[in-house]
LUMTI-45323 format. One line per field, with one value per residue: residue number from 1; residue in three letters; x, z, y of N, C-alpha, C in turn. Coordinates in pm, 1 decimal. Each point is the difference from the previous one (the first is absolute). Example, Ala and Ser with C-alpha at 12.3 -4.5 7.8 and 13.67 -1.06 7.14 Angstrom:
REM residues 2
seq	(1,2)
type	(ALA,SER)
n_u	(1319.0,-35.0)
n_w	(780.0,-72.0)
n_v	(-569.0,105.0)
ca_u	(-89.0,82.0)
ca_w	(0.0,6.0)
ca_v	(119.0,119.0)
c_u	(90.0,-77.0)
c_w	(0.0,73.0)
c_v	(120.0,109.0)
***
This chain:
REM residues 149
seq	(1,2,3,4,5,6,7,8,9,10,11,12,13,14,15,16,17,18,19,20,21,22,23,24,25,26,27,28,29,30,31,32,33,34,35,36,37,38,39,40,41,42,43,44,45,46,47,48,49,50,51,52,53,54,55,56,57,58,59,60,61,62,63,64,65,66,67,68,69,70,71,72,73,74,75,76,77,78,79,80,81,82,83,84,85,86,87,88,89,90,91,92,93,94,95,96,97,98,99,100,101,102,103,104,105,106,107,108,109,110,111,112,113,114,115,116,117,118,119,120,121,122,123,124,125,126,127,128,129,130,131,132,133,134,135,136,137,138,139,140,141,142,143,144,145,146,147,148,149)
type	(MET,THR,THR,ARG,TRP,ASP,VAL,PHE,LYS,GLN,LEU,MET,LEU,THR,PRO,ASP,GLN,ARG,LYS,ALA,ILE,GLY,LYS,ALA,TRP,PRO,LEU,PHE,LEU,PHE,ILE,ALA,LEU,ASN,SER,GLN,LYS,ASP,ASN,LYS,LEU,LYS,THR,SER,TYR,GLU,GLU,LEU,LYS,LYS,VAL,LEU,GLY,GLU,PRO,GLU,SER,THR,ILE,LYS,LYS,TRP,ARG,ASP,CYS,LEU,VAL,ASP,ASN,LYS,VAL,ILE,GLU,VAL,ILE,PRO,GLY,LYS,LEU,SER,MET,THR,LEU,LYS,LEU,LEU,PRO,PRO,TYR,ASP,SER,ILE,ALA,THR,CYS,GLU,LEU,ASP,ASP,ILE,SER,GLU,ILE,LYS,LYS,ILE,SER,SER,PRO,GLY,MET,LYS,GLN,ILE,LEU,ASP,LYS,MET,THR,SER,LEU,ASP,SER,LEU,SER,VAL,ILE,ILE,GLN,LEU,GLY,LYS,ILE,ALA,GLU,LYS,MET,GLY,LYS,LEU,GLU,GLU,MET,ILE,ALA,LYS,GLY,ASN,SER)
n_u	(6947.4,-108.6,-113.7,-128.7,20.2,135.2,-80.0,-140.2,75.0,107.6,-95.5,-48.1,125.9,3.6,32.8,126.3,-27.5,-63.1,128.3,145.8,-89.1,35.1,-123.0,50.6,93.5,-107.0,39.3,77.8,-153.1,-114.5,173.3,13.3,-151.1,-31.7,113.4,75.0,35.5,-63.9,-112.3,-68.8,-131.3,-34.1,-28.2,-97.2,-144.2,-39.4,113.5,48.1,-90.1,-58.4,151.7,64.6,-111.8,89.0,-51.2,-34.0,-54.9,17.4,-33.9,-18.0,-108.1,-50.1,-80.2,-69.1,-49.3,-2.9,-47.7,-100.8,-50.3,21.6,-151.3,-66.7,-13.3,-35.5,-50.0,-3.9,-111.7,-5.1,10.2,118.8,93.3,169.4,1.7,129.4,-3.3,40.4,63.6,20.2,-112.9,136.8,54.2,-118.6,-7.0,132.7,-13.4,162.6,-71.5,57.3,30.7,55.5,-12.3,-15.0,100.4,81.8,-52.6,11.4,170.0,3.5,-9.5,91.3,44.6,10.5,-8.9,74.0,69.3,-97.6,54.0,99.6,35.1,-35.1,47.9,-67.7,29.7,-162.6,-126.4,30.2,-17.8,-85.2,-34.7,66.4,-101.9,-175.6,62.8,0.5,-81.8,-33.8,129.0,-37.6,-121.0,38.7,46.1,-100.2,-117.2,105.6,36.5,-160.3,7.3,130.6,-48.6)
n_w	(1147.9,31.4,-71.1,28.0,-88.8,11.1,98.5,-64.4,-85.0,126.1,101.6,-90.9,-70.7,35.7,-109.3,84.7,39.7,-99.9,-0.1,80.9,-78.2,-104.6,67.1,101.4,-116.5,-24.4,83.0,-63.7,-149.2,80.8,70.2,-127.0,-23.5,117.9,11.4,164.4,-45.2,88.0,-131.0,71.4,24.9,37.4,37.8,-88.0,4.6,30.3,36.1,-27.7,130.3,105.8,-40.8,37.3,85.4,143.5,18.8,148.3,-85.1,-14.6,47.9,53.9,-113.0,-45.5,187.6,15.3,-101.7,3.3,115.4,-41.9,-115.5,70.0,-71.2,71.3,118.2,75.4,-10.3,65.3,7.4,67.7,-84.0,-44.3,-110.4,-17.5,-160.5,51.9,-91.1,-66.0,-22.1,-99.1,19.4,59.5,-115.2,-95.3,138.9,-33.5,-129.6,-72.0,-9.5,-129.1,65.1,-27.0,125.1,96.5,0.1,-42.0,148.2,95.3,-51.7,35.9,-163.6,-26.9,106.1,-110.4,-135.9,4.8,108.9,-91.2,-107.6,87.3,-25.0,-105.5,-24.7,58.5,92.6,11.7,-93.5,-8.0,154.1,1.2,-57.5,73.4,92.9,-26.6,-3.8,94.4,-30.2,-149.8,12.8,122.5,-89.8,-58.1,82.6,92.3,-122.1,20.5,135.0,1.3,-66.2,94.6,38.6)
n_v	(487.1,-75.9,-7.5,-7.3,120.6,86.8,4.4,65.4,39.7,-0.1,19.6,63.4,92.6,-67.5,-102.1,-33.6,125.0,-54.0,-63.1,19.9,89.1,-83.4,-61.6,68.8,9.1,-16.2,-120.3,-39.5,-27.3,-92.4,-71.0,18.8,47.3,-116.9,-79.5,-33.8,192.6,-88.3,4.1,122.6,-29.4,27.8,-85.7,-9.2,-126.3,58.6,64.8,-102.9,-46.1,132.4,60.9,-141.3,-11.3,-72.4,-91.1,-33.9,-93.3,143.1,103.3,-102.0,-55.7,104.9,-15.3,-97.0,54.8,90.0,4.8,-81.0,112.1,16.9,10.3,-31.1,97.4,-76.9,80.5,-91.5,10.3,74.3,186.9,57.9,38.7,1.1,45.6,-125.6,143.3,-104.4,-22.8,28.6,1.0,49.7,-1.4,-25.4,-47.5,-24.5,9.5,27.0,54.6,-8.0,130.4,-61.5,-65.1,136.7,78.9,-103.5,-34.6,68.8,29.0,-131.6,57.3,-88.8,55.3,125.6,-67.6,-108.8,172.7,76.2,-116.3,-30.5,97.1,-111.8,-161.6,-67.0,-39.3,-31.4,60.4,164.6,-45.3,-18.7,126.3,-11.8,-10.0,5.7,115.8,-29.7,-26.9,66.0,163.2,-108.5,53.6,120.8,-29.1,-85.1,98.5,174.9,-6.8,-45.6,182.8,36.9,-69.9)
ca_u	(-119.8,-86.9,-134.2,-47.0,-43.7,150.8,32.9,-151.6,57.2,106.4,-74.8,-66.2,120.5,118.6,-92.8,-6.1,-46.6,-155.8,-51.6,-70.6,-121.6,-140.3,-137.8,-70.7,40.5,-125.1,47.3,168.3,-24.9,-55.4,95.8,85.9,-31.4,-57.6,68.7,29.7,179.2,150.7,2.3,-111.7,-86.4,-113.1,-125.5,-8.2,25.3,-142.8,5.1,41.5,-90.8,-25.4,106.7,53.8,-69.0,-16.1,-27.6,97.5,117.3,100.4,87.2,87.6,116.3,30.3,162.0,107.3,35.0,115.0,113.9,111.6,57.6,39.5,-53.5,-61.6,-54.0,-102.6,1.0,-191.1,-92.6,-128.5,-112.4,24.3,177.1,66.2,112.8,134.3,63.9,123.5,205.6,17.1,-114.6,-69.3,33.7,-143.4,-59.3,142.7,99.9,-50.7,-77.9,80.7,-72.6,110.0,-49.0,-136.0,-52.9,0.6,-108.6,-148.9,24.0,27.8,-192.7,-24.5,-23.1,-109.9,-158.5,-9.6,-31.0,-95.0,-80.0,8.1,-103.9,-167.7,-73.3,30.5,98.8,-42.9,43.1,207.2,68.8,-81.6,76.0,128.1,46.5,18.1,167.8,73.3,-56.8,3.5,90.8,36.0,-30.2,98.8,121.4,2.5,-8.0,96.1,115.6,3.2,52.5,129.3,5.4)
ca_w	(168.8,-108.7,-20.1,-5.1,-139.2,-32.3,161.7,-29.2,-93.7,75.7,25.0,-71.7,-35.4,158.5,73.8,192.3,98.6,-50.2,47.8,120.6,43.8,-64.3,-24.9,61.7,-29.8,23.1,125.7,-18.8,36.4,133.4,42.7,-27.2,2.0,93.3,82.6,2.0,31.2,83.4,-31.5,19.1,13.3,167.4,-38.6,36.4,-29.8,19.7,-130.2,-127.9,-118.0,-58.9,-31.9,-186.3,-43.3,28.7,119.8,67.4,7.8,-187.4,72.7,124.5,-49.2,1.5,53.9,11.7,-109.3,39.4,115.1,-22.0,-101.9,100.8,-69.4,96.3,141.1,53.9,171.0,53.4,80.4,57.5,-91.9,-102.4,11.0,-18.9,-77.8,-44.1,-118.4,-3.4,-119.8,-123.0,-45.5,91.3,-76.9,-23.9,98.8,58.0,-115.3,1.0,-141.7,-27.1,-88.9,-171.6,-137.3,-19.0,-145.9,-105.3,-20.8,-51.3,-108.1,-129.6,11.5,51.3,193.8,73.1,-37.2,106.7,86.4,15.1,48.3,126.0,104.7,-18.1,102.3,114.6,62.6,-14.6,-142.4,-38.9,46.7,-78.4,-123.9,19.6,60.8,-160.8,-97.9,42.4,1.9,-81.6,57.0,26.4,-58.8,-73.0,81.1,-7.2,-114.1,-19.5,45.3,-86.7,-97.7,-8.8,55.7)
ca_v	(3.9,-105.6,31.4,-153.9,-120.3,-99.2,-87.4,-82.6,-64.1,-109.2,-124.2,-71.3,-65.8,-112.0,-126.9,-48.0,129.9,2.8,-165.7,62.0,84.8,-67.2,51.1,72.1,109.3,100.9,36.6,97.0,174.0,144.0,-7.9,70.4,93.1,120.5,42.5,201.6,-47.2,-124.6,-178.0,-128.4,-46.2,24.4,-96.0,-159.9,-85.3,49.8,108.5,-50.4,-112.0,103.1,51.2,-146.9,-103.1,-170.7,-65.5,28.5,-115.4,-2.3,101.1,-136.0,-41.9,113.7,56.0,-80.5,-8.9,104.7,-99.3,-125.6,24.9,101.7,138.4,37.2,-101.4,27.3,6.8,-10.7,99.1,-49.2,-29.6,9.9,-105.3,44.7,-92.0,54.7,-75.5,-33.3,37.7,143.1,22.1,70.3,85.9,94.2,192.9,116.9,22.9,171.0,76.9,118.5,75.7,24.3,-120.8,-35.6,112.2,-45.1,-103.6,154.2,62.1,-103.5,-36.0,-166.3,-77.5,64.8,-115.8,-127.4,35.1,66.3,-85.3,-59.1,63.2,44.9,-129.6,-8.6,-53.5,-156.0,-7.9,-68.8,-117.0,-71.1,-35.8,-40.6,-198.3,-107.9,50.0,-111.6,-115.7,25.3,-78.2,-54.9,-150.7,-19.4,-10.0,-127.0,-67.4,-50.7,-138.0,-105.0,-45.9,12.9,-92.8)
c_u	(-73.0,-108.6,-75.6,-32.2,93.7,21.3,-75.9,63.0,75.6,-39.2,-106.6,81.4,30.4,-96.5,-26.2,-92.4,-114.1,-56.7,-73.5,-88.4,-131.7,-107.4,20.6,30.6,-151.2,25.6,118.4,57.3,-43.2,18.9,116.5,-7.3,-47.1,100.2,57.1,162.7,56.0,-71.7,-111.4,-139.4,-107.4,-157.6,-98.4,-81.4,-152.6,10.9,104.2,-130.3,-62.5,21.7,-21.1,-134.9,-35.4,20.3,152.7,77.5,40.1,59.4,83.5,136.6,140.7,149.2,62.2,121.4,131.2,26.0,110.1,170.1,83.9,46.7,-65.4,67.1,-129.8,23.1,-157.6,3.5,-149.1,-144.3,54.0,119.8,33.9,47.5,94.9,53.1,178.5,129.2,-92.1,-158.1,-83.6,75.2,-82.6,-23.9,83.2,3.9,-93.1,-26.3,102.1,-72.3,39.1,-113.8,-172.3,-47.9,12.4,-94.5,-147.1,-22.6,15.7,-185.1,-28.6,-5.4,-102.0,-117.5,7.7,-53.1,-101.8,-149.3,36.7,-65.4,-146.1,-16.0,38.5,121.6,48.2,37.3,163.3,26.5,-89.7,152.5,156.5,-14.0,-5.8,124.4,81.3,-23.1,-1.9,177.9,54.2,-46.0,95.8,120.8,-13.9,-4.7,162.4,60.0,-59.4,41.8,105.7,36.8,-48.0)
c_w	(-113.3,24.8,66.5,-119.5,-27.2,103.5,-90.2,-159.1,-16.4,2.3,-95.5,-93.4,98.2,-66.7,103.2,24.7,-78.2,25.9,143.5,40.8,-45.8,-58.1,117.3,-23.0,83.0,206.0,-14.8,-17.9,43.1,85.1,-33.8,-48.7,85.9,139.8,32.3,18.0,66.0,-70.2,73.8,-13.6,94.3,-144.8,98.1,-135.2,-54.5,-145.7,-105.2,-49.2,-73.0,-130.2,-138.8,-3.0,-76.9,93.0,69.5,0.5,-206.9,121.6,98.0,-153.0,-77.2,59.8,42.0,-140.9,19.2,119.6,-34.3,-123.0,94.1,-75.1,215.6,129.7,60.0,183.2,40.1,108.1,98.7,-56.6,-141.4,-41.8,-86.6,-95.8,-93.2,-126.5,45.0,-103.8,-46.2,-11.3,126.6,-48.8,-47.1,126.6,45.0,-89.8,66.6,-177.9,-39.4,-113.9,-193.0,-63.4,55.5,-122.9,-99.2,-64.2,-84.9,-142.9,-116.9,-22.4,50.8,87.4,36.9,-17.1,116.8,139.2,-17.4,8.6,79.6,157.6,-56.0,65.3,190.0,48.9,-17.8,-110.7,-15.8,33.2,-83.0,-150.2,10.3,18.3,-189.8,-78.9,103.7,-1.0,-133.8,-45.3,36.0,-49.6,-169.0,3.3,-33.3,-139.3,-88.5,32.4,-44.7,-153.9,-20.5,61.7,-95.5)
c_v	(-89.5,-10.5,-110.5,-82.5,-51.4,-123.0,-154.7,-42.3,-54.6,-94.6,-118.1,-77.1,-82.3,-103.0,-49.3,85.9,-26.0,-162.0,44.3,28.3,-103.0,17.2,106.9,187.1,114.9,13.5,59.1,165.3,102.6,0.9,67.8,169.9,53.1,-22.8,112.6,-69.8,-92.2,-84.5,-62.2,41.8,-20.5,-72.5,-80.6,-72.3,102.5,136.6,-55.2,-63.0,130.3,40.4,-38.1,-37.9,-76.8,-87.7,-14.0,-153.1,-10.8,102.9,-68.4,-55.4,97.5,52.5,-136.5,-63.3,112.9,-58.7,-86.5,42.2,123.3,162.0,103.5,-85.9,58.2,58.3,20.7,105.8,-71.0,-57.4,23.5,-65.4,155.0,-49.3,173.1,-47.1,-19.9,42.3,-105.0,-29.4,163.8,154.2,52.6,45.5,49.3,13.5,251.0,26.8,77.0,80.0,18.0,-159.0,-14.3,130.1,-65.0,-84.9,69.7,35.0,-108.8,-27.2,-133.7,-9.8,134.7,-58.5,-58.4,32.5,24.0,-122.6,-84.4,133.5,82.0,-97.3,11.2,-45.5,-142.9,-33.7,-70.5,-99.1,-85.3,-52.2,-35.7,-124.2,6.3,32.5,-121.1,-159.7,-21.1,-97.5,-57.0,-171.0,49.6,-44.8,-139.8,-98.5,5.9,-69.3,-149.8,-51.9,3.7,-167.7,-152.2)
***
């Protein structure tokens, strides 16, 4: 069985998947961490604006990026929408937690420190930090690519 950490690690280490998410990490992570086991999240722009703290225009740009790159599918409703994660991105929402992996994470002093830091922050702070990390990784990849050409 695979944990969410394993799936997230694989996602972060796969350049094509990182590029597909682009700057839409906050929306992607909100969907991934709040989706039901059927990979779906019913929400509205009002809720997303409130939770993510961004204007609707930014959220729509993120949504369009994720739709265009086949990360999510949007199912419109009258007052809401359902956001569905598409494979392989859906595995974050559907993975089964492996008790052995969870015990290893908690027993590792380094991982325990990371988990303590993350749980001391609210969900939005973690999403914002992960988005910043992804952006820095993208810039680093661009610098490496320029250096190799």
